C-alpha positions as CSV (number, residue, x, y, z in Angstrom):
1,A,112.4,169.7,32.4
2,R,115.2,169.1,34.6
3,G,114.4,171.8,37.2
4,A,110.7,171.0,37.3
5,P,108.6,169.0,40.3
6,H,109.0,165.2,39.1
7,R,105.1,164.5,39.1
8,R,103.7,161.2,40.2
9,A,101.5,159.5,36.9
10,M,98.9,157.2,37.7
11,T,99.2,153.7,36.9
12,T,97.2,152.3,34.2
13,A,96.2,148.9,32.7
14,S,97.7,149.7,29.8
15,D,101.0,150.5,31.3
16,V,101.1,146.4,32.7
17,P,101.8,143.7,30.6
18,S,98.9,141.9,29.2
19,T,100.2,138.5,29.9
20,P,100.2,137.5,33.1
21,R,103.3,136.9,34.5
22,T,104.2,134.0,36.7
23,P,103.6,134.7,40.4
24,R,107.9,134.9,41.0
25,A,107.1,137.5,43.6
26,I,105.8,134.4,45.5
27,T,109.2,132.3,46.2
28,Q,111.2,134.5,44.9
29,P,110.8,138.0,45.7
30,R,113.1,140.7,44.1
31,A,116.3,141.5,45.3
32,E,116.6,145.1,44.5
33,T,114.0,145.5,46.9
34,A,115.3,143.8,50.1
35,G,114.1,145.6,53.6
36,K,110.5,146.4,51.9
37,L,108.0,144.6,49.8
38,D,108.0,145.6,45.8
39,R,104.8,147.0,45.5
40,R,104.3,145.3,42.1
41,D,105.7,141.7,43.5
42,A,103.4,142.0,46.6
43,L,100.4,142.5,44.6
44,G,101.0,139.8,42.1
45,A,101.1,137.5,45.1
46,M,98.0,138.7,46.7
47,F,96.5,138.6,42.7
48,H,97.6,134.6,42.3
49,A,96.8,133.7,46.5
50,L,93.0,135.0,45.2
51,D,92.5,132.9,41.9
52,V,92.0,130.5,44.0
53,N,90.9,127.9,40.8
54,E,94.1,129.5,39.2
55,D,92.6,130.8,35.7
56,G,94.0,134.2,35.2
57,R,91.6,136.1,36.6
58,V,89.1,137.0,40.1
59,D,85.5,138.0,40.0
60,V,84.0,141.4,42.1
61,D,83.9,139.3,45.2
62,E,87.2,138.2,45.2
63,A,89.1,141.7,44.6
64,V,86.8,143.3,46.6
65,R,87.6,141.1,49.8
66,A,91.5,142.0,48.6
67,A,90.5,146.1,48.2
68,C,88.6,145.9,52.0
69,G,91.4,144.2,53.7
70,V,94.5,146.6,52.6
71,C,92.1,149.4,52.6
72,P,89.3,149.2,54.8
73,T,88.1,152.7,55.0
74,M,87.0,152.0,51.5
75,T,83.2,152.4,51.2
76,E,80.9,149.3,49.6
77,F,80.6,151.8,46.8
78,E,83.5,153.4,46.5
79,V,85.4,149.3,46.0
80,N,82.5,148.5,43.2
81,E,83.4,152.0,41.6
82,W,86.8,151.1,41.9
83,F,86.5,147.6,40.1
84,R,84.1,148.7,37.9
85,S,87.4,150.7,36.8
86,M,89.5,148.3,36.8
87,D,87.7,145.6,34.5
88,V,88.6,147.5,31.0
89,S,87.0,144.4,29.0
90,D,83.8,144.1,30.6
91,T,83.9,141.1,31.5
92,G,82.4,141.0,35.1
93,F,86.7,139.5,36.0
94,V,89.9,141.5,36.1
95,D,93.1,139.8,35.6
96,E,96.8,140.2,37.2
97,A,97.5,143.1,35.0
98,E,94.5,145.0,36.1
99,Y,94.5,143.9,39.3
100,V,98.2,144.9,39.9
101,A,97.3,148.5,37.8
102,G,93.8,149.1,39.9
103,M,95.6,148.4,43.8
104,L,98.7,150.1,42.8
105,N,95.9,153.0,42.4
106,V,94.3,152.0,45.9
107,T,97.6,151.7,47.7
108,R,99.7,154.7,46.6
109,G,98.9,156.7,49.6
110,M,100.6,154.2,52.0
111,T,103.6,154.1,52.8
112,E,105.8,151.1,53.6
113,A,105.2,149.4,56.4
114,E,101.1,150.4,55.8
115,F,101.5,148.2,52.7
116,A,103.3,145.7,53.8
117,T,101.0,144.8,56.5
118,S,97.7,145.3,54.7
119,A,99.7,143.2,51.6
120,R,100.8,140.5,54.1
121,D,97.2,140.3,56.0
122,T,95.3,140.4,52.9
123,I,97.2,136.7,51.9
124,A,97.3,135.3,55.3
125,R,93.6,135.2,54.8
126,T,93.0,133.0,51.6
127,S,92.9,129.9,51.2
128,K,96.4,129.5,49.5
129,K,99.5,128.7,50.9
130,V,102.6,131.5,50.0
131,K,105.8,129.7,51.5
132,H,107.9,133.2,51.2
133,P,108.7,134.6,54.4
134,R,108.0,138.1,53.6
135,Y,104.3,137.5,52.9
136,Y,104.2,135.5,56.5
137,F,102.2,137.4,59.3
138,H,101.8,136.8,62.6
139,R,97.8,136.5,62.6
140,D,96.2,138.4,65.8
141,D,94.7,135.6,67.4
142,A,97.9,133.8,66.6
143,R,99.0,134.4,70.1
144,G,95.9,132.5,71.3
145,Y,96.2,129.8,69.0
146,L,99.7,129.0,70.6
147,G,98.8,130.1,74.2
148,E,95.5,127.7,74.7
149,E,96.5,125.0,72.3
150,L,100.4,124.6,70.8
151,V,101.7,125.5,74.1
152,P,100.0,122.7,76.5
153,L,100.6,120.1,73.9
154,L,104.4,120.6,73.7
155,E,104.1,120.9,77.5
156,K,102.2,117.3,77.4
157,G,105.0,116.4,74.8
158,L,108.1,116.9,76.9
159,D,106.8,114.9,79.8
160,A,106.1,111.9,77.4
161,L,109.9,112.0,75.9
162,L,111.7,112.7,79.2
163,R,109.6,109.2,80.7
164,E,110.1,107.7,77.5
165,V,113.5,108.2,78.0
166,E,114.0,107.7,81.8
167,S,112.0,104.4,81.0
168,E,114.7,103.2,78.1
169,R,117.4,104.2,81.2
170,L,115.7,102.2,83.2
171,R,115.3,99.2,81.0
172,V,118.9,99.2,79.8
173,A,120.2,99.3,83.4
174,S,118.4,96.7,84.1
175,G,119.3,94.5,81.6
176,A,115.6,94.6,80.1
177,D,116.7,94.9,76.3
178,W,120.1,93.1,76.5
179,D,120.1,89.4,74.7
180,E,121.3,86.2,76.4
181,D,125.5,86.9,75.7
182,G,124.5,90.3,78.0
183,Y,124.9,93.0,75.6
184,V,122.2,95.2,73.9
185,P,121.5,93.5,71.0
186,D,122.7,94.9,67.0
187,E,119.2,96.0,66.2
188,W,118.4,98.2,69.1
189,R,118.6,102.0,68.7
190,P,118.1,104.2,71.3
191,V,115.3,106.8,71.8
192,R,115.5,110.1,69.5
193,P,114.2,112.8,70.8
194,M,113.0,114.7,67.9
195,R,111.1,112.5,66.1
196,F,109.7,110.9,69.0
197,L,108.5,114.3,70.3
198,G,107.4,115.3,66.6
199,E,105.7,111.7,66.1
200,W,103.9,112.3,69.3
201,L,103.1,116.0,68.8
202,R,101.6,114.2,65.1
203,A,99.3,112.1,66.8
204,N,98.3,114.3,69.2
205,S,97.1,116.9,67.2
206,K,93.3,117.0,66.8
207,K,93.6,116.1,63.3
208,G,96.3,113.4,64.9
209,V,93.1,112.8,67.5
210,A,90.2,112.3,64.5
211,E,92.7,110.1,62.4
212,R,92.9,108.2,65.2
213,A,89.2,107.7,65.5
214,R,89.0,107.3,62.6
215,R,91.1,104.0,62.2
216,E,89.3,103.1,65.3
217,A,86.0,103.0,63.6
218,E,86.8,101.1,61.1
219,E,88.5,98.6,62.9
220,A,85.8,98.5,65.2
221,A,82.8,98.2,62.1
222,A,85.8,95.4,60.1
223,E,85.5,93.6,64.2
224,A,81.5,93.9,64.2
225,K,81.8,92.8,59.9
226,R,83.7,90.0,61.0
227,A,81.7,89.2,64.0
228,L,78.5,88.9,61.9
229,E,80.1,86.9,58.9
230,A,81.2,84.2,61.4
231,E,77.5,83.8,63.2
232,I,76.4,83.8,59.3
233,A,78.7,80.8,59.2
234,A,77.9,79.0,61.9
235,R,74.1,79.4,61.2
236,G,74.8,77.9,58.0
237,G,74.6,81.2,55.7
238,K,71.6,82.6,57.5
239,P,71.1,86.1,58.9
240,R,70.5,86.2,62.5
241,P,66.2,85.9,62.7
242,L,64.3,89.4,62.6
243,H,63.3,88.5,66.4
244,E,66.7,88.6,67.6
245,L,67.4,91.9,66.2
246,T,66.6,95.1,68.3
247,R,64.6,97.7,66.7
248,E,67.1,99.8,66.0
249,E,69.6,97.1,64.4
250,K,66.5,96.0,62.3
251,L,66.6,99.6,60.8
252,E,70.0,99.7,60.4
253,M,69.9,96.5,57.7
254,C,66.6,98.2,56.0
255,F,69.0,101.5,55.8
256,D,72.0,99.1,54.7
257,A,69.2,97.7,52.0
258,M,68.1,100.6,50.1
259,D,71.9,102.6,50.8
260,R,72.9,101.0,47.2
261,N,76.5,102.6,46.6
262,G,77.5,102.2,50.4
263,D,78.3,105.8,50.3
264,G,76.6,106.3,54.2
265,V,73.8,108.3,52.9
266,L,69.9,107.6,51.3
267,T,69.5,110.6,48.1
268,F,66.3,111.0,46.7
269,D,66.9,108.6,43.5
270,E,67.6,105.6,46.0
271,M,64.6,106.1,47.6
272,L,62.6,106.4,44.6
273,H,64.4,103.1,43.5
274,V,62.2,101.5,46.2
275,C,59.3,104.2,47.0
276,R,58.3,103.2,43.3
277,K,58.4,99.6,43.5
278,I,56.4,99.8,46.9
279,D,53.6,102.7,45.3
280,P,54.2,102.9,41.4
281,G,51.3,105.7,41.2
282,R,53.1,107.8,44.2
283,G,56.6,106.7,44.1
284,R,58.0,110.1,43.3
285,E,55.9,111.7,45.9
286,E,56.4,109.3,48.3
287,A,60.0,109.4,48.2
288,A,60.7,113.9,48.0
289,S,58.3,113.2,51.4
290,M,60.7,111.0,52.9
291,V,63.5,112.7,52.1
292,Q,62.2,116.3,53.3
293,W,60.5,114.5,57.1
294,M,64.4,112.7,57.3
295,D,67.1,115.3,56.4
296,V,67.1,117.1,59.8
297,N,69.9,118.8,58.6
298,S,68.5,120.0,54.9
299,D,71.2,118.7,53.0
300,G,69.2,117.3,50.5
301,K,70.5,113.6,52.0
302,V,69.6,111.2,55.0
303,D,72.2,109.2,57.1
304,K,71.7,106.4,59.1
305,S,70.8,108.1,62.1
306,E,68.5,111.1,60.6
307,Y,66.7,107.3,59.3
308,E,66.5,105.8,62.5
309,T,65.8,108.9,64.6
310,A,62.7,109.5,62.2
311,M,61.6,105.5,62.2
312,L,61.9,105.3,65.6
313,A,59.8,108.3,66.4
314,V,57.2,107.6,64.0
315,M,56.6,103.6,65.0
316,E,57.8,103.8,68.7
317,H,53.9,102.5,69.1
318,L,54.2,99.4,67.0
319,D,54.0,96.3,68.7
320,D,57.2,94.2,67.9
321,E,54.5,91.7,65.5
322,V,53.5,95.6,63.6
323,F,57.0,96.8,63.6
324,D,58.4,93.6,62.2
325,L,55.6,93.6,59.6
326,G,57.1,97.3,58.6
327,I,60.7,95.9,59.0
328,E,60.0,92.6,56.6
329,R,58.3,94.6,53.9
330,T,60.6,97.3,53.3
331,L,63.4,94.6,53.0
332,T,61.3,93.0,50.4
333,A,60.5,96.2,48.4
334,V,64.5,96.5,48.2
335,T,64.8,93.0,47.2
336,F,62.2,93.5,44.8
337,A,63.5,96.7,43.0
338,D,66.9,95.5,42.3
339,A,65.6,91.8,41.0
340,S,65.1,91.1,37.3
341,R,61.8,90.5,35.5
342,S,63.2,87.1,35.1
343,E,63.8,87.4,39.1
344,K,60.7,87.8,39.9
345,L,59.2,85.6,38.1
346,K,61.6,82.9,39.9
347,M,59.5,84.7,42.8
348,V,56.3,83.6,41.9
349,F,57.3,80.5,40.9
350,D,58.6,79.5,44.7
351,K,55.6,81.3,45.7
352,C,52.7,78.9,44.0
353,D,55.9,75.8,44.5
354,A,53.9,74.6,47.7
355,D,55.8,71.3,48.2
356,A,58.8,73.0,46.9
357,D,59.9,70.8,43.9
358,G,60.6,72.6,41.6
359,R,57.3,72.1,39.6
360,L,54.3,73.4,39.5
361,D,51.0,71.1,39.0
362,M,46.7,71.9,38.6
363,D,46.1,72.3,42.0
364,E,49.4,74.4,42.9
365,L,47.6,76.8,40.0
366,R,44.3,76.2,41.5
367,L,45.7,77.5,44.9
368,L,47.1,80.7,42.9
369,A,43.4,81.0,41.2
370,N,42.0,81.3,44.4
371,S,44.4,83.6,46.2
372,L,43.5,86.6,43.3
373,I,40.0,85.8,42.6
374,V,37.0,84.9,44.6
375,G,36.2,81.6,44.5
376,G,39.0,81.0,41.5
377,D,38.4,80.0,38.1
378,E,38.7,76.6,37.0
379,T,38.4,77.3,33.4
380,K,41.1,80.0,33.3
381,V,43.4,77.5,35.4
382,R,43.2,75.3,32.8
383,R,43.6,77.0,29.7
384,T,47.0,78.7,32.0
385,M,47.8,75.0,32.1
386,K,47.5,73.9,28.9
387,W,49.1,77.1,27.1
388,L,52.2,77.2,29.4
389,D,52.7,73.3,29.5
390,A,55.2,73.1,26.7
391,N,56.0,69.1,26.4
392,G,51.8,68.6,28.1
393,D,52.7,66.4,30.9
394,D,50.2,68.3,33.1
395,V,53.2,69.8,35.7
396,L,55.6,73.1,34.8
397,T,58.5,73.6,35.2
398,F,60.4,77.0,35.9
399,E,61.4,77.2,32.1
400,E,58.6,76.7,30.4
401,F,56.8,78.6,33.0
402,A,59.0,81.9,32.7
403,A,59.9,81.6,28.8
404,P,55.9,82.3,27.7
405,M,55.3,84.8,31.2
406,L,58.5,86.9,29.5
407,A,56.9,87.1,26.2
408,A,53.5,87.4,26.9
409,T,54.6,90.7,29.7
410,A,57.2,92.2,27.3
411,P,54.9,94.9,25.9
412,V,54.3,95.9,29.8
413,D,55.8,98.7,31.3
414,D,57.8,98.0,34.7
415,D,55.0,99.5,36.9
416,R,52.1,97.4,35.8
417,F,54.2,94.2,35.5
418,D,55.7,94.9,39.2
419,A,51.9,95.1,41.1
420,A,51.0,92.7,38.9
421,V,53.9,90.5,40.5
422,K,53.4,92.4,43.8
423,R,49.8,91.4,44.0
424,I,50.5,88.2,43.6
425,L,53.2,88.0,46.1
426,A,51.1,89.5,48.3
427,A,48.2,87.1,47.8
428,D,48.4,84.6,51.2
429,G,44.8,82.1,51.4
430,D,41.6,82.9,49.8
431,A,41.5,86.5,48.2
432,T,40.8,89.1,50.2
433,E,40.8,92.7,49.8
434,P,43.5,95.0,49.9
435,D,44.5,96.8,53.3
436,A,43.3,100.5,52.0
437,A,46.6,102.3,54.2
438,D,48.2,100.6,51.7
439,A,47.3,103.5,49.5
440,L,48.4,106.0,52.4
441,H,51.4,108.2,52.9
442,A,53.8,105.7,54.9
443,K,54.1,108.2,58.3
444,L,50.0,108.1,58.0
445,A,49.4,104.3,57.2
446,A,51.8,103.6,60.2
447,Y,49.9,105.4,62.3
448,V,46.3,104.1,60.8
449,A,47.5,100.5,61.0
450,S,48.4,100.8,64.6
451,L,44.2,101.5,65.4
452,E,43.0,99.3,67.6
453,T,40.3,98.7,65.0
454,H,42.3,98.7,62.0
455,A,42.3,94.8,61.3
456,T,38.9,94.3,63.0
457,T,36.9,96.6,61.2
458,R,36.3,96.6,57.5
459,Q,37.7,99.7,55.5
460,I,37.1,101.8,52.4
461,S,39.6,104.1,51.1
462,V,39.0,107.4,50.1
463,R,39.4,106.9,46.2
464,D,37.0,103.5,47.0
465,L,34.6,105.8,48.8
466,D,35.1,108.6,45.9
467,V,33.9,106.1,43.2
468,L,31.0,104.5,45.5
469,L,29.5,107.9,46.3
470,K,29.4,107.8,42.4
471,D,27.8,105.2,41.7
472,K,23.8,106.4,41.0
473,T,22.5,102.7,41.9
474,K,23.8,102.7,44.7
475,K,22.5,104.7,48.3
476,V,25.7,105.2,50.3
477,G,25.2,106.7,54.2
478,V,27.7,108.7,55.5
479,V,28.4,108.8,59.4
480,D,30.2,112.0,60.9
481,C,31.6,110.0,63.8
482,R,34.0,113.6,65.3
483,P,33.8,115.4,68.4
484,A,32.3,118.9,68.2
485,E,34.8,120.7,67.8
486,E,36.1,119.0,64.8
487,R,33.1,119.1,62.8
488,A,33.2,123.0,63.8
489,V,36.0,123.2,61.1
490,S,35.2,121.2,58.1
491,A,32.8,118.6,56.9
492,L,33.2,116.2,53.6
493,D,31.8,117.8,50.7
494,V,29.6,114.4,49.4
495,A,27.3,116.6,47.8
496,S,29.7,117.7,44.9
497,R,31.1,113.5,43.8
498,G,28.6,113.0,40.6
499,A,25.9,114.3,39.4
500,A,23.2,112.0,41.3
501,V,25.4,112.1,44.6
502,A,22.8,114.4,46.3
503,R,19.6,111.7,45.8
504,T,21.6,108.9,46.7
505,S,24.0,109.5,49.8
506,V,22.2,110.5,53.4
507,V,24.6,112.1,56.0
508,V,24.3,111.3,59.5
509,V,26.5,113.1,62.4
510,L,26.3,110.9,65.3
511,G,27.0,113.6,68.4
512,D,29.5,114.7,70.9
513,V,31.9,111.8,70.3
514,A,33.6,111.3,73.4
515,F,36.5,109.1,72.8
516,V,39.5,108.3,74.3
517,D,40.3,104.6,72.9
518,A,38.0,101.5,71.7
519,V,36.8,100.7,74.9
520,D,36.9,104.0,77.0
521,N,34.0,106.0,75.1
522,N,30.3,107.2,74.7
523,I,30.3,106.0,71.1
524,A,27.4,102.8,71.6
525,A,25.3,105.1,73.9
526,L,25.7,107.9,71.3
527,I,24.2,105.3,68.3
528,E,21.6,103.9,70.6
529,S,20.2,106.9,71.2
530,N,20.1,108.2,67.5
531,V,17.2,108.5,65.7
532,E,18.8,109.8,62.7
533,L,20.5,106.6,61.9
534,E,17.3,104.7,61.4
535,T,17.1,107.0,57.8
536,L,20.1,105.0,57.2
537,E,18.1,101.9,57.0
538,T,17.7,101.6,53.2
539,C,21.2,102.4,51.9
540,D,23.8,100.1,50.4
541,V,26.6,100.7,52.1
542,I,27.2,102.8,55.3
543,V,30.4,104.2,55.9
544,C,31.6,105.8,59.0
545,F,34.3,108.3,59.2
546,S,35.9,110.1,61.8
547,A,39.7,112.4,61.9
548,F,42.0,109.4,61.3
549,G,39.5,106.5,61.9
550,A,40.1,105.6,65.7
551,E,36.5,106.8,66.5
552,A,34.7,105.7,63.3
553,G,36.3,101.8,63.4
554,T,34.8,101.7,66.8
555,A,31.7,103.1,65.7
556,A,30.9,101.0,62.5
557,P,30.3,97.5,64.0
558,L,27.5,98.8,65.9
559,V,26.0,101.2,63.5
560,S,25.8,97.7,61.2
561,E,24.0,96.2,64.1
562,K,21.6,99.2,64.3
563,T,20.9,99.9,61.2
564,K,20.7,96.2,59.9
565,V,23.2,97.3,56.5
566,A,25.5,94.5,57.0
567,D,27.5,96.6,54.5
568,C,29.5,99.2,56.7
569,R,32.6,100.1,56.8
570,N,35.6,102.7,58.2
571,L,36.9,105.6,56.1
572,C,40.7,104.9,56.2
573,G,42.2,107.8,57.4
574,G,39.3,109.4,58.4
575,V,39.1,113.6,57.1
576,V,43.1,113.9,57.2
577,A,43.1,111.0,54.1
578,W,40.5,112.7,52.2
579,F,41.9,116.3,52.6
580,N,45.6,114.2,51.6
581,A,44.5,112.8,48.7
582,G,42.7,116.3,47.5
583,F,39.6,116.0,47.6
584,A,37.0,118.8,49.0
585,L,36.2,120.0,52.4
586,V,33.5,122.4,52.9
587,D,32.5,124.8,55.9
588,P,29.7,123.0,58.1
589,G,28.0,126.9,59.0
590,T,28.5,128.7,55.2
591,G,29.1,125.5,52.9
592,A,32.0,127.0,51.0
593,A,35.2,125.8,50.2
594,S,37.1,125.2,53.1
595,E,41.3,123.8,52.9
596,A,40.9,123.4,56.6
597,V,41.2,120.2,58.6
598,H,41.1,119.2,62.2
599,P,43.7,116.2,63.4
600,G,42.5,116.3,66.3
601,S,45.9,117.3,68.1
602,K,48.8,118.9,67.8
603,T,51.1,115.4,68.1
604,R,49.1,114.2,65.2
605,A,49.1,117.7,62.6
606,G,52.8,116.6,61.0
607,L,50.0,114.0,59.1
608,V,48.1,116.4,57.1
609,R,50.4,116.1,54.3
610,P,51.0,117.3,51.4
611,R,48.6,119.4,51.0
612,R,48.5,122.9,53.3
613,N,46.7,122.8,56.0
614,A,44.2,126.4,56.4
615,F,44.0,124.9,60.5
616,K,45.8,126.6,63.2
617,F,45.1,125.4,66.9
618,P,44.0,127.9,69.1
619,K,47.5,129.1,71.6
620,E,47.2,129.0,75.4
621,G,44.8,131.2,76.8
622,E,42.7,132.0,73.6
623,E,39.5,129.8,73.5
624,G,39.4,126.2,73.2
625,G,43.1,126.4,73.9
626,G,43.0,124.3,76.3
627,D,41.5,121.0,74.2
628,A,44.4,121.4,71.8
């Protein structure tokens, strides 16, 4: 009825066009609403500011953010209920029509001033740039930015402009810029104050300073590269010898070699590419362990700083010779990983070609056989020469060597092929046993290799010990060389390694070991006074063990001398390596299975991985806390 009071109808999604409207309000608000914001236009502008990927819809988080910004009194429950009422299609998203309708309901109780402030604030908080000044919002923190950053920068820029103008005037007055005829050159132009100020502000802003630093870093890197290339050229194409580089430069060389795409970070795949060539059986496990260990910021990648810091920390106790061997091993592994099978066979050929004449004769094949098999095998050497020597001249060219070898090894998978090639490349002189430390994870291997007795005492790996304990024909003696507090935590479970073990193995505890280093210890005195060692005199093999091998490496030669058993070895990596490899430990008091191992000190606790260690060092003040 004409005289009836006007009733404001609630807006629904059906009142708004179903096709999303072009955000005209962002750049061209309605002319008829000058002086105040048209609510539909403003809400449309808000929708498109929130629609970051411009797919014509917003999700619940984006819509809730806007609703709370416009109407901060709404509770979280009310906002979620409001979103569900808007989402008539029940898709978890709302389009522009649904959004505008819902927001008109939310904001209908606001005054024009309140609505304008809330809408502008919400738009300002999004990442979209809304160009029209009608939607500009002066944020609360803008004044602080102007006072603390922009104004001081502008003052410095104006000072620089005044100095430049004054300098120009002095140059003009003195004739410094004049030509030989006493005139200002045609190309001379006076300082343009606004251009100068704008360029100065841009160059000295945070972004400008960062850009300048980036350019300077790139120029410095390019200059360093040119200097290195010039130095290499002066050396006849050869890089600087390894001994002339610092440790940081050597590690940087390794990092750059492993960084296959040159993006400045090492990914899991890049680590795996190298680790699989170093240890095919444990490459994936080793790569994952290396990334987890080095990745300080947990972004799934290892940058150069993280790599160098981690490697310097773990290798700081190594002397230069051992450090360089590790570097050479890594660089060789990277080169090897990127080589084709033909290139790897060329490495083998060059390794065997002792006189570097490009051919292999019988003597060179015989040297290869002796390096791979103790005593060599003359019959196999002659058969190999006959098989490979296509023209029967008793020498092999690389072509004669490679073609049959590639054909013969075609069915062999890459890991087995690489393992065979690496064994040949690693051979040096007559055949010797491989380093047992190679089977340990990188961090533990580096520590074990640094022990004073590692190179002088015969070693046995935990897997070789496991095989030995299962051999019914062998009687094995096991000597525990750990201090009492370490023995109290757990012991090797040698009794479970095969049905016959209990009959063929003897375990002896050396005693209360006090060990500082290979010289300062009481091991010789304990061995001299330990009568139980006499029970090992009938053993075929004796294996001494301690936490990592330091104590046992010192004890093994002395135990061999006392028992007259020639084959006396140190367990490489000790009880920690045994535990890491998944072998069983027992509680010495109850005989029950144990998941705890004492690593000797807190500083070496990180070497117990990847298996979780149940042992915890006592806290300060608790019993045993001082020994930690």
